[in-house]
MILUMTOR-88187 format. One record per atom (N, C-alpha, C, O): x, y, z; residue number from 0. Coordinates in steps of 0.05 Angstrom, whole numbers, plus 32768, in hexadecimal, padded with zeros to 4 digits. Each point is the difference from the previous one (the first is absolute). Layout:
BEGIN
    xx    yy    zz   nr
     X     Y     Z  NUM
...
//
This chain:
BEGIN
    xx    yy    zz   nr
  8135  7D7B  86EF    0
  7FF0  7FF2  7FEC    0
  7FF1  7FE8  800E    0
  800A  7FF2  8012    0
  7FE2  800B  7FE6    1
  7FEC  7FE9  800A    1
  7FFE  7FEB  7FEB    1
  7FFB  8009  7FEA    1
  8006  7FDF  8018    2
  7FF9  7FEC  7FEC    2
  7FEA  7FED  8009    2
  8002  7FF3  8015    2
  7FEA  800A  7FDC    3
  7FE4  7FF2  8004    3
  7FFB  7FE7  7FEF    3
  8003  8000  7FE8    3
  7FF6  7FF0  8023    4
  7FF7  7FE6  7FED    4
  7FE5  7FF4  800D    4
  8000  7FFA  8018    4
  7FEA  8004  7FDA    5
  7FEC  7FF3  8004    5
  7FF9  7FEA  7FEB    5
  8009  8004  7FE9    5
  7FE8  7FE5  801B    6
  8000  7FEE  7FE8    6
  7FE6  7FED  800A    6
  7FFB  7FFE  8018    6
  7FF6  7FF4  7FD4    7
  7FF5  7FEC  8003    7
  8009  7FEC  7FEF    7
  800D  8004  7FEB    7
  7FEB  7FE0  8020    8
  8009  7FE7  7FF4    8
  7FE8  7FEE  7FFE    8
  7FEB  8005  800C    8
  8018  7FE6  7FE6    9
  7FE8  7FEA  7FFD    9
  7FFF  7FF2  801C    9
  7FEE  7FF1  8007    9
  8027  8016  8009   10
  7FF9  7FF7  801F   10
  7FF2  800F  8010   10
  7FF7  7FF7  8015   10
  8005  8022  7FE2   11
  7FF2  8018  8012   11
  7FE8  800C  7FF6   11
  7FF1  800E  800E   11
  800A  7FEC  7FD5   12
  7FEB  800C  7FF7   12
  7FF4  7FF1  7FE8   12
  800E  7FF2  7FF2   12
  7FDA  8011  800A   13
  7FF1  7FF4  7FED   13
  8008  800C  7FE2   13
  8009  8016  7FFC   13
  7FF2  7FD6  7FEF   14
  8007  800E  7FE5   14
  7FF0  801B  7FF9   14
  800A  8012  7FF3   14
  7FDD  7FF0  8017   15
  7FF0  8016  7FFC   15
  8010  801B  800D   15
  8004  8015  7FF3   15
  8003  7FE7  8026   16
  8010  8014  8010   16
  801A  8008  7FEE   16
  8003  8018  7FFA   16
  8010  7FD5  7FFE   17
  8011  8004  7FF3   17
  8003  8011  7FE7   17
  8011  8010  7FFB   17
  7FD4  7FE6  7FF4   18
  7FFA  800B  7FE4   18
  7FFA  8020  8009   18
  800B  8013  7FF4   18
  7FE5  7FF0  8021   19
  7FF9  801D  8003   19
  8016  8012  8005   19
  7FFF  8018  7FF9   19
  8017  7FDE  8015   20
  801A  8010  8005   20
  800D  8003  7FEA   20
  8006  8016  7FF8   20
  8002  7FD1  7FFA   21
  800F  8001  7FE7   21
  7FF7  800E  7FEB   21
  8010  800D  7FF3   21
  7FD8  7FF5  8008   22
  7FEE  800E  7FE8   22
  8000  801B  8004   22
  7FFE  800F  7FED   22
  8002  7FFA  802C   23
  7FF5  801C  800A   23
  8017  8018  8002   23
  7FF9  8017  8005   23
  801E  7FE2  7FF6   24
  8017  8013  8008   24
  8012  7FFF  7FEF   24
  8004  7FEB  7FF4   24
  800B  802A  8006   25
  8022  8002  7FF7   25
  800E  800D  8013   25
  7FF7  800E  8012   25
  8023  7FED  7FE9   26
  8014  800C  800D   26
  7FFB  8023  8006   26
  8003  800B  8016   26
  7FF6  8002  7FD3   27
  7FFC  8018  7FFF   27
  7FE5  800A  8010   27
  8001  8015  800C   27
  7FEA  7FDD  7FF3   28
  7FEB  8004  800E   28
  8003  7FFC  8021   28
  7FF4  800E  8010   28
  801D  7FDF  7FF6   29
  800C  7FFB  801C   29
  800D  8018  8008   29
  7FF8  8009  8015   29
  801A  8003  7FDD   30
  8010  8016  8008   30
  7FF0  8016  8003   30
  8005  800F  8013   30
  7FE8  7FF6  7FDE   31
  7FEB  8018  8000   31
  7FF0  7FFD  8017   31
  7FFE  8012  8010   31
  7FF5  7FD5  7FF5   32
  7FE9  7FFC  8014   32
  8010  8002  801C   32
  7FFA  8010  8012   32
  8019  7FE1  7FF0   33
  800F  7FFC  801E   33
  8013  8013  8002   33
  800E  7FFE  8014   33
  7FF9  8018  7FDB   34
  8010  8013  8002   34
  801B  7FF8  8009   34
  800B  8009  8014   34
  8001  7FE4  7FDB   35
  801C  7FF2  8004   35
  8016  8007  7FEB   35
  7FF8  8005  7FEA   35
  801C  7FFA  801A   36
  8013  8009  7FEC   36
  8003  7FE9  7FE8   36
  8000  8008  7FE8   36
  8001  7FE2  801E   37
  8002  7FEC  7FEA   37
  7FEC  7FE7  8009   37
  7FFB  7FFD  8018   37
  7FFC  7FF3  7FD5   38
  7FF5  7FEB  8006   38
  8005  7FEA  7FE7   38
  8006  8005  7FE9   38
  7FF4  7FE0  8023   39
  8008  7FED  7FEB   39
  7FE5  7FE8  8004   39
  8000  7FF6  8017   39
  7FEF  8003  7FDA   40
  7FED  7FED  7FFE   40
  8007  7FE6  7FF8   40
  8000  7FFD  7FE8   40
  8005  7FF0  8026   41
  8007  7FE4  7FF6   41
  7FE8  7FEF  7FFE   41
  7FF6  7FF9  8015   41
  8002  8000  7FD7   42
  7FE6  7FEB  7FFD   42
  800B  7FEA  7FF2   42
  8011  8003  7FEE   42
  7FE3  7FE0  801B   43
  8005  7FEC  7FF5   43
  7FE4  7FEE  8006   43
  7FEF  800A  800F   43
  800F  7FE3  7FE7   44
  7FE7  7FEF  8001   44
  7FF7  7FF7  801A   44
  7FE9  7FF9  8006   44
  8032  8006  800D   45
  7FF9  7FF7  801E   45
  8004  8017  8015   45
  7FF8  7FFD  8017   45
  8013  8018  7FE2   46
  8009  8018  800F   46
  7FFC  8019  7FF4   46
  7FFF  8003  7FE7   46
  7FFE  800F  802A   47
  7FFB  801F  7FFB   47
  8014  800C  801A   47
  7FFC  7FF9  8017   47
  8018  8019  7FE1   48
  8011  800A  8010   48
  8001  801E  7FFA   48
  8004  8006  7FE8   48
  7FFA  800C  8028   49
  8007  801E  7FFF   49
  8016  8006  800F   49
  8003  7FF9  8017   49
  800F  8015  7FDD   50
  801B  800D  800F   50
  8000  801A  7FF9   50
  7FFE  8007  7FE8   50
  8006  800D  802D   51
  8000  801C  7FFF   51
  8015  800B  8011   51
  8008  7FF4  8014   51
  8000  8023  7FE4   52
  8016  8012  800D   52
  7FF3  8019  8007   52
  7FEF  800A  7FF0   52
  8017  8001  8025   53
  7FF4  8018  8009   53
  8013  8010  8013   53
  800F  7FF4  800F   53
  7FEF  8026  7FF0   54
  8014  800C  8015   54
  7FEC  8005  8018   54
  8009  8002  8017   54
  7FDF  7FFF  7FE6   55
  7FE9  8002  8014   55
  7FF7  7FE3  800B   55
  8009  7FEC  7FF6   55
  7FE8  8013  801B   56
  7FF5  7FE4  8010   56
  7FE5  8002  7FED   56
  7FF2  8014  7FFC   56
  800B  7FD3  7FFB   57
  7FE5  7FFA  7FF1   57
  7FF9  7FE5  800D   57
  800E  7FEC  8004   57
  7FD8  8017  8001   58
  7FF2  7FE5  8012   58
  7FFD  7FEB  7FE8   58
  7FFC  8007  7FE9   58
  8006  7FE2  8020   59
  7FFB  7FEA  7FF0   59
  7FE4  7FFF  7FF3   59
  7FFB  7FF6  7FEB   59
  7FF2  8017  8028   60
  7FE1  8003  7FF7   60
  8000  8012  7FE7   60
  7FEF  7FFB  7FEF   60
  8024  801A  8010   61
  8002  8015  7FEB   61
  800A  7FED  7FE4   61
  7FF3  7FFE  7FEB   61
  8023  7FF6  8018   62
  800A  7FED  7FEA   62
  7FE8  7FEE  7FF7   62
  7FF8  8000  7FE8   62
  7FFC  7FF4  802B   63
  7FEA  7FE9  7FF8   63
  7FED  800D  7FED   63
  7FF9  7FF7  7FEA   63
  7FFF  8021  8023   64
  7FE6  800D  7FEE   64
  800E  800C  7FE6   64
  7FF5  7FFD  7FEB   64
  8020  800D  8017   65
  8010  8008  7FE6   65
  7FFF  7FEA  7FEA   65
  7FF9  8003  7FE9   65
  800F  7FE6  8024   66
  8007  7FE7  7FE9   66
  7FE5  7FF7  7FFA   66
  8002  7FEE  7FF1   66
  7FE5  8016  8014   67
  7FEB  7FF5  7FFC   67
  7FEF  8016  7FED   67
  7FEC  7FF9  7FF3   67
  801E  8022  800D   68
  7FF8  8017  7FF1   68
  7FFA  7FFB  7FE4   68
  8011  7FF6  7FF2   68
  7FD3  8010  8003   69
  7FFD  7FFC  7FE5   69
  8004  801A  7FEE   69
  7FFE  7FFF  7FE8   69
//
């Protein structure tokens, strides 16, 4: 089992970038797009984090793209 975490915060990304990620995905769309078993999307005013679990290897780029999918 592989556990993944990617995230953005007010220290690393602009408001526009955080809004693009936070408004563009759901846990269900991340599971579907990144082909993972489970996903959790945590979004606050200062940060966005994606946690995912998969039996197979998933690149962080795949998770990033899936979290921005609209």
